[in-house]
N, CA, C and O of each residue as an XYZ file, in Angstrom:
476
protein
N     103.277    100.043     87.848
C     104.282     99.582     88.776
C     103.643     99.327     90.141
O     102.866    100.139     90.643
N     103.985     98.190     90.723
C     103.441     97.820     92.033
C     104.567     97.441     92.988
O     105.678     97.112     92.571
N     104.252     97.495     94.275
C     105.170     97.026     95.305
C     104.622     95.700     95.808
O     103.441     95.588     96.138
N     105.494     94.696     95.863
C     105.108     93.366     96.319
C     106.111     92.898     97.368
O     107.225     93.416     97.453
N     105.706     91.921     98.157
C     106.599     91.300     99.131
C     106.821     89.845     98.740
O     105.926     89.181     98.219
N     108.041     89.360     99.005
C     108.342     87.964     98.710
C     109.455     87.490     99.637
O     110.389     88.234     99.938
N     109.342     86.234    100.089
C     110.440     85.639    100.858
C     111.626     85.444     99.930
O     111.464     85.014     98.788
N     112.797     85.755    100.412
C     113.989     85.599     99.584
C     114.270     84.127     99.303
O     114.993     83.806     98.361
N     113.711     83.237    100.103
C     113.913     81.795     99.925
C     112.956     81.178     98.907
O     113.124     80.012     98.548
N     111.961     81.921     98.435
C     111.028     81.382     97.444
C     111.776     80.992     96.177
O     112.655     81.714     95.706
N     111.412     79.841     95.638
C     112.074     79.342     94.420
C     111.678     80.155     93.192
O     112.508     80.424     92.324
N     110.411     80.543     93.122
C     109.942     81.311     91.975
C     110.303     82.780     92.185
O     109.893     83.395     93.170
N     111.060     83.324     91.266
C     111.529     84.699     91.391
C     110.555     85.632     90.679
O     110.341     85.525     89.472
N     109.975     86.544     91.443
C     109.059     87.531     90.864
C     109.849     88.507     89.997
O     110.989     88.849     90.312
N     109.246     88.942     88.927
C     109.889     89.910     88.026
C     109.817     91.300     88.634
O     108.791     91.697     89.187
N     110.913     92.032     88.527
C     110.941     93.397     89.022
C     112.254     93.712     89.712
O     113.178     92.898     89.728
N     112.321     94.892     90.273
C     113.496     95.333     91.028
C     113.462     94.674     92.396
O     112.464     94.765     93.111
N     114.545     94.014     92.758
C     114.601     93.229     93.994
C     115.346     94.002     95.077
O     116.515     94.355     94.916
N     114.642     94.261     96.196
C     115.208     95.049     97.291
C     115.115     94.243     98.586
O     114.020     93.960     99.073
N     116.267     93.878     99.135
C     116.295     93.193    100.428
C     116.095     94.236    101.518
O     116.813     95.235    101.561
N     115.119     94.009    102.401
C     114.796     94.985    103.448
C     115.047     94.418    104.846
O     114.433     94.863    105.816
N     115.943     93.443    104.952
C     116.343     92.880    106.242
C     117.646     93.519    106.706
O     118.477     93.922    105.893
N     117.810     93.607    108.014
C     119.013     94.197    108.599
C     120.213     93.262    108.475
O     121.345     93.717    108.313
N     119.965     91.955    108.552
C     121.051     90.977    108.441
C     120.862     90.142    107.174
O     119.744     89.928    106.706
N     121.991     89.680    106.638
C     121.947     88.887    105.415
C     121.267     87.546    105.701
O     121.560     86.921    106.721
N     120.365     87.089    104.821
C     119.655     85.823    105.042
C     120.596     84.612    104.957
O     121.419     84.506    104.048
N     120.451     83.720    105.915
C     121.288     82.513    105.960
C     121.089     81.658    104.723
O     119.971     81.469    104.244
N     122.210     81.144    104.216
C     122.153     80.188    103.120
C     121.903     80.785    101.748
O     121.749     80.044    100.777
N     121.858     82.095    101.646
C     121.626     82.755    100.353
C     122.925     83.445     99.927
O     123.460     84.286    100.650
N     123.415     83.079     98.755
C     124.612     83.755     98.244
C     124.201     85.077     97.600
O     123.048     85.261     97.210
N     125.145     85.975     97.498
C     124.858     87.260     96.852
C     124.432     87.033     95.401
O     123.577     87.748     94.878
N     125.028     86.045     94.764
C     124.671     85.724     93.380
C     123.231     85.213     93.280
O     122.484     85.625     92.394
N     122.849     84.322     94.185
C     121.487     83.771     94.169
C     120.438     84.824     94.512
O     119.306     84.755     94.034
N     120.809     85.790     95.333
C     119.853     86.819     95.761
C     119.411     87.708     94.601
O     118.272     88.173     94.578
N     120.296     87.945     93.646
C     119.991     88.779     92.477
C     119.364     90.114     92.879
O     118.310     90.495     92.369
N     120.024     90.818     93.798
C     119.478     92.065     94.333
C     119.795     93.273     93.469
O     120.835     93.341     92.813
N     118.879     94.214     93.486
C     119.136     95.539     92.937
C     119.563     96.483     94.055
O     120.332     97.417     93.828
N     119.058     96.233     95.271
C     119.396     97.056     96.445
C     119.320     96.197     97.701
O     118.555     95.236     97.775
N     120.139     96.571     98.693
C     120.001     96.010    100.036
C     119.891     97.195    100.979
O     120.878     97.884    101.236
N     118.701     97.432    101.491
C     118.451     98.575    102.372
C     118.293     98.092    103.809
O     117.183     98.038    104.340
N     119.412     97.745    104.428
C     119.349     97.192    105.787
C     118.883     98.209    106.812
O     118.310     97.834    107.835
N     119.118     99.496    106.556
C     118.742    100.520    107.541
C     117.245    100.822    107.546
O     116.764    101.518    108.440
N     116.502    100.313    106.567
C     115.048    100.513    106.560
C     114.348     99.456    107.434
O     113.161     99.584    107.734
N     115.077     98.434    107.830
C     114.512     97.367    108.668
C     114.287     97.866    110.096
O     114.878     98.866    110.505
N     113.438     97.176    110.850
C     113.230     97.560    112.254
C     114.526     97.424    113.052
O     115.407     96.642    112.695
N     114.626     98.185    114.121
C     115.789     98.048    114.996
C     115.812     96.635    115.579
O     114.788     95.955    115.645
N     116.988     96.220    115.993
C     117.131     94.899    116.606
C     116.226     94.768    117.824
O     115.621     93.718    118.043
N     116.133     95.827    118.609
C     115.292     95.797    119.810
C     113.823     95.562    119.451
O     113.152     94.740    120.075
N     113.333     96.277    118.455
C     111.931     96.122    118.053
C     111.692     94.743    117.450
O     110.677     94.105    117.728
N     112.623     94.290    116.631
C     112.490     92.963    116.011
C     112.425     91.872    117.081
O     111.596     90.965    116.997
N     113.298     91.961    118.083
C     113.296     90.952    119.152
C     112.019     91.042    119.989
O     111.477     90.016    120.398
N     111.540     92.249    120.245
C     110.299     92.421    121.002
C     109.124     91.773    120.272
O     108.326     91.058    120.878
N     109.024     92.025    118.976
C     107.930     91.491    118.166
C     108.002     89.965    118.070
O     107.008     89.274    118.290
N     109.186     89.451    117.740
C     109.419     88.003    117.657
C     108.382     87.289    116.778
O     108.083     86.115    117.000
N     107.845     87.985    115.800
C     106.866     87.443    114.839
C     105.642     86.825    115.519
O     105.111     85.809    115.072
N     105.214     87.456    116.598
C     104.002     87.031    117.305
C     102.794     87.734    116.670
O     102.684     88.957    116.761
N     101.898     86.992    116.036
C     100.745     87.618    115.379
C      99.949     88.562    116.283
O      99.456     89.589    115.817
N      99.821     88.228    117.558
C      99.036     89.078    118.460
C      99.702     90.437    118.702
O      99.041     91.375    119.149
N     100.998     90.551    118.413
C     101.720     91.814    118.596
C     101.840     92.616    117.295
O     102.401     93.712    117.290
N     101.315     92.070    116.194
C     101.542     92.682    114.881
C     101.017     94.112    114.778
O     101.704     94.974    114.229
N      99.841     94.380    115.283
C      99.281     95.740    115.193
C     100.168     96.731    115.946
O     100.476     97.804    115.427
N     100.576     96.380    117.156
C     101.455     97.260    117.940
C     102.819     97.379    117.276
O     103.402     98.462    117.230
N     103.330     96.256    116.758
C     104.607     96.278    116.044
C     104.535     97.224    114.847
O     105.448     98.020    114.628
N     103.457     97.138    114.077
C     103.296     97.987    112.892
C     103.355     99.464    113.264
O     103.997    100.256    112.574
N     102.690     99.831    114.346
C     102.701    101.227    114.804
C     104.089    101.647    115.272
O     104.560    102.733    114.935
N     104.743    100.788    116.049
C     106.085    101.110    116.561
C     107.087    101.213    115.411
O     107.957    102.085    115.413
N     106.960    100.328    114.441
C     107.864    100.342    113.295
C     107.647    101.602    112.451
O     108.614    102.236    112.028
N     106.405    101.960    112.209
C     106.111    103.191    111.460
C     106.679    104.401    112.198
O     107.190    105.332    111.576
N     106.586    104.383    113.517
C     107.139    105.476    114.326
C     108.661    105.524    114.183
O     109.236    106.606    114.059
N     109.315    104.365    114.198
C     110.767    104.325    113.984
C     111.129    104.943    112.634
O     112.080    105.717    112.533
N     110.368    104.596    111.605
C     110.659    105.109    110.262
C     110.483    106.623    110.180
O     111.112    107.278    109.350
N     109.637    107.172    111.029
C     109.434    108.628    111.063
C     110.470    109.336    111.933
O     110.882    110.453    111.620
N     110.895    108.691    113.025
C     111.668    109.399    114.042
C     113.148    109.037    114.118
O     113.946    109.840    114.601
N     113.531    107.860    113.659
C     114.938    107.462    113.665
C     115.564    107.963    112.365
O     115.147    107.556    111.281
N     116.551    108.835    112.465
C     117.071    109.515    111.268
C     117.630    108.550    110.226
O     117.405    108.750    109.032
N     118.355    107.506    110.645
C     118.893    106.548    109.673
C     117.771    105.794    108.963
O     117.806    105.615    107.745
N     116.783    105.358    109.729
C     115.664    104.634    109.129
C     114.826    105.561    108.253
O     114.360    105.163    107.186
N     114.641    106.778    108.701
C     113.865    107.752    107.931
C     114.539    108.011    106.581
O     113.876    108.054    105.545
N     115.852    108.181    106.606
C     116.605    108.412    105.367
C     116.487    107.208    104.429
O     116.288    107.373    103.226
N     116.607    106.007    104.978
C     116.493    104.796    104.161
C     115.084    104.650    103.587
O     114.921    104.234    102.440
N     114.067    104.990    104.381
C     112.684    104.909    103.910
C     112.430    105.930    102.799
O     111.760    105.619    101.815
N     112.956    107.130    102.949
C     112.821    108.149    101.895
C     113.493    107.672    100.610
O     112.956    107.854     99.517
N     114.674    107.060    100.747
C     115.373    106.513     99.587
C     114.504    105.445     98.914
O     114.369    105.425     97.691
N     113.921    104.565     99.720
C     113.069    103.507     99.178
C     111.852    104.092     98.464
O     111.480    103.617     97.391
N     111.232    105.111     99.044
C     110.085    105.757     98.385
C     110.500    106.320     97.026
O     109.780    106.159     96.041
N     111.652    106.974     96.972
C     112.146    107.514     95.702
C     112.445    106.391     94.708
O     112.140    106.499     93.520
N     113.043    105.323     95.209
C     113.373    104.170     94.372
C     112.100    103.599     93.744
O     112.063    103.312     92.548
N     111.071    103.440     94.555
C     109.796    102.893     94.081
C     109.155    103.830     93.060
O     108.707    103.386     92.003
N     109.111    105.119     93.373
C     108.429    106.058     92.472
C     109.161    106.227     91.142
O     108.537    106.558     90.134
N     110.473    106.005     91.128
C     111.225    106.172     89.882
C     111.362    104.864     89.093
O     111.836    104.874     87.957
N     110.954    103.752     89.684
C     111.102    102.459     89.016
C     110.053    102.288     87.920
O     108.877    102.606     88.101
N     110.506    101.785     86.798
C     109.595    101.482     85.696
C     109.093    100.035     85.797
O     108.238     99.606     85.022
N     109.637     99.298     86.762
C     109.248     97.908     86.990
C     108.603     97.776     88.366
O     108.675     98.691     89.186
N     107.975     96.631     88.607
C     107.494     96.336     89.954
C     108.691     96.318     90.902
O     109.812     96.030     90.486
N     108.452     96.625     92.166
C     109.494     96.558     93.185
C     109.118     95.437     94.143
O     108.016     95.412     94.690
N     110.054     94.508     94.338
C     109.836     93.349     95.193
C     110.620     93.556     96.485
O     111.850     93.603     96.469
N     109.904     93.679     97.605
C     110.541     93.797     98.915
C     110.826     92.391     99.417
O     109.904     91.617     99.675
N     112.088     92.067     99.551
C     112.499     90.725     99.953
C     112.819     90.676    101.439
O     113.402     91.608    101.992
N     112.432     89.583    102.075
C     112.658     89.391    103.506
C     112.902     87.905    103.759
O     112.580     87.067    102.916
N     113.471     87.580    104.922
C     113.785     86.190    105.244
C     112.788     85.549    106.205
O     112.792     84.327    106.354
N     111.950     86.321    106.849
C     111.023     85.786    107.863
C     110.185     84.641    107.298
O     109.793     84.659    106.131
N     109.918     83.650    108.141
C     109.094     82.509    107.719
C     107.632     82.897    107.558
O     106.938     82.374    106.686
N     107.171     83.805    108.391
C     105.767     84.219    108.363
C     105.558     85.211    107.221
O     106.124     86.304    107.223
N     104.744     84.819    106.254
C     104.539     85.672    105.081
C     103.504     86.763    105.309
O     103.358     87.662    104.481
N     102.788     86.691    106.421
C     101.745     87.682    106.696
C     102.179     88.710    107.735
O     101.992     89.911    107.540
N     102.751     88.245    108.827
C     103.096     89.128    109.943
C     104.596     89.410    109.945
O     105.354     88.795    110.695
N     105.012     90.343    109.101
C     106.424     90.703    109.024
C     106.580     92.175    108.645
O     105.624     92.822    108.217
N     107.773     92.681    108.804
C     108.020     94.108    108.569
C     107.914     94.497    107.095
O     107.589     95.644    106.787
N     108.179     93.573    106.186
C     108.087     93.901    104.760
C     106.653     94.269    104.382
O     106.434     95.163    103.565
N     105.687     93.585    104.974
C     104.284     93.921    104.706
C     103.924     95.292    105.267
O     103.143     96.028    104.663
N     104.490     95.635    106.418
C     104.271     96.979    106.970
C     104.854     98.015    106.012
O     104.208     99.017    105.704
N     106.072     97.770    105.544
C     106.712     98.686    104.589
C     105.872     98.845    103.329
O     105.670     99.959    102.847
N     105.386     97.733    102.800
C     104.585     97.779    101.577
C     103.349     98.655    101.778
O     103.026     99.479    100.923
N     102.663     98.478    102.899
C     101.473     99.296    103.179
C     101.835    100.769    103.302
O     101.123    101.631    102.787
N     102.937    101.059    103.982
C     103.361    102.453    104.135
C     103.719    103.074    102.784
O     103.403    104.236    102.528
N     104.370    102.306    101.933
C     104.731    102.810    100.602
C     103.486    103.081     99.762
O     103.428    104.069     99.031
N     102.515    102.222     99.867
C     101.285    102.401     99.092
C     100.459    103.576     99.598
O      99.702    104.174     98.834
N     100.599    103.912    100.881
C      99.836    105.022    101.464
C     100.548    106.367    101.358
O      99.974    107.397    101.713
N     101.770    106.373    100.883
C     102.526    107.637    100.751
C     102.538    108.126     99.324
O     103.124    109.168     99.033
């Protein structure tokens, strides 16, 4: 079992358990088209952190640290992250972390994936 990241807008659907990790529902995607197993909006970065980062590659390292700190110190995010860790460890299939960001490299889903792999 592996953890992977994928844009929710990608046409090719990866096989596995599909978990949306965005705080807001992605524009133009119906619940039926999303084919989700879970929507963990509370595991996403806070609105303040997301706006600060603004998907600027030069801020990614600092964003990653701030986001990891949020997941450790914000009780709602910490609870959601613990749930996600349990979900991943109990899954018999790959887990696909879905996100809406256009940037496939510098986004919070990739930070989550790295944190999950290191825990």
